[in-house]
C-alpha positions, 0 to 999 in steps of 0.5 A: 498394347492397352485394353482401350476399347475403340468406338465409332463416333462419326461417319462420312462418305461420298459414293456412287449412291450419294454425296453423304453417308446418309444419302448413300445408306438410304439409297442402299436400303432402297436397293438403288444402283449407282451404276450408269453409262460413262459420258467421257469422250475417252471411252469411245476414243480408246474403244474400251470394251466397258462403257459404265461405272459407279461414278460419284453421285455428287461431283467433287467440284460441286462441293469443294472450292475451285482452288481445292479442286485445282490443288488436290488429285480427285482421290484427295478431294474425295477424302477431304469431303468425307472427312469434313462430314465425318468430323461434323458428324462426330461433333467436331471433338476437341482433342490435343492435335498430338493425340489426333491421327489420320489413316487413309488407304488407297489402292491406286492413288493419284493416277489422274494427276500422274498421267495428265501431268505426264501428258503435259510434259510430253506435249507442252514441255517442262514449264507447263508441268504443275508445281504441285504435281508430285504432292498431288499424285503421291498415294499419301496425298489424301491422308496428308491433306486431311491431317492438314485440314484437321491439324492431326499430328499423332500420325498420318498413315497410308495403307496401300494394299489394293482392295483391302486398303481402306479396311486395313487403314481402319485397322491402323487407326484402331491400333493407334488408339489401342496402343495409346498413340492417339485418342481420336483417329480419322480412318478409311479409304479413298479411290478415284481410278475411273481412268482409261488406263485402269479400265484398259488394264482390268479389261485386258485381265477380263476382270470387268463385267461387260454388260454395257446394255444393262449397267445397273444390273451388271454387278450381281454377286453370287448370281450364276450369270456374274461376269466380273466386277464394276469399277466405282469411285468414292471415299468412306471415313470414320472418326474413331475414339477411345471409349474413355475419350468419347464418353468423357465428351458425351459423344454419340457412339455408333458401335465398337470397332472390336478387332481386326484380323489380317493375313496374306495368301502367298498364292497368286498376284490377282487370284484368291486362294480358292479354298479360302485358307488365308481369308479364313485365318483373317476372319478367325483372328478378328473374331478371336481378337474381339473375344468372341466365338464364331456363333456370336457373329450374326452378320457379314458384309462380304467382299462379294465383288461379282467375279466368278472365282472370287465369290466362290472363294469367299464363300469357301473361306467363310465356311472354313472359318466358321463351319456350321456357325455360318448357317446363322450368319446373314450376308450382305453383298453391297457392291451389287449397288455401289460397284467396287470402290477398289481401295475405298471398298473395305472402308465404305463397307466398314461404314455399312457394317457399322450402320447395320449394327447400329440400326439393326438392319442388313441391306439386301443384295440386288441383281441376284436372280439365279443364285449360284448353288456353289455359294453356301451362304445365307445371302440377303435378297429381296428384302433387307434383314432385321438383325437381332436385339441385344448385344450383336457382332458383325464382320466386314471382309475385304480382300485385295490383289497381292493376297491381302486379307482383312476382316473387321469385327463391329460390335453393338454398344 
């Protein structure tokens, strides 16, 4: 491992709040909800108990060509859209293809392709199955397609660690640059899992909010009336570079990706460890890896899914990691507006953390009308919070089924 600093020079996203990261960020700061009723016939056909979600604000078919839509699963489509934006935002850096990498995570992968082609096989026979079915349904389809689009040959990696996938993939990109394997990496997460089987499975688990009468207020992290998370889809990607490479080409730098901390709970396949032991270790590892003290963290973009158990467990974990220093950290809960993008959540919230540090503003949560007294955090509500001037650092938390814990530290530069 080298001492190379890793900086962020490009951002791209397609989300329930907007078709670009700029539109998404503006909507986030305006406190708008991206959650709405679903208009799919399968919602009624399968008698799903949840009828709303955070679907893309701009459908992929409005951005890509018909050929691209046909040859890629939606999860890869979203990644290509975000990658193009991020690459352009970074100024389309000139880099040796063998020094350019890709790391894009997903929680579920090409579920639409997998199940639709299974239906084709059952109903119409072998000859009607699409020849590209396998390369479309595989979880690494997004990283493969983005690496093809950019000519990236340093490696195309895919992390699958449930809702921590996107953040962990950013960590993979960070480590590629730190190790000297690459100079530039496009990293993040993508998810296109608004599919009836996903709703059915999560609903049977009683993990989803059932506020069908008020979708825009259904995601309410830290509120006493929270009743589950809200399904959403999209992609968030960053272009990261070694600082030396970025400076040499005169790139605009948003922030430094300073460290990653990871741990596992080994507690339960879906439930978080209630005292936050594993999650707190990931946070401490990230802070220490960045060469910081607990008191140096001024802001946290929390995982904050709006589940009764999860929100309290994360609050416990933050307190366990930082002790009294947590009193000086303001906390954003952006899933209140975006919903939960599953494998793309940590990546998108990583982008939000980068922008918070860059613009010195942290987004306020919406829908928190009766704050849960069990939450011992300074959660931003009502108005966005201005972050301090000077050198600052923020933390992005992501946790996933299977006990995956990931924390990223973002520093001003």
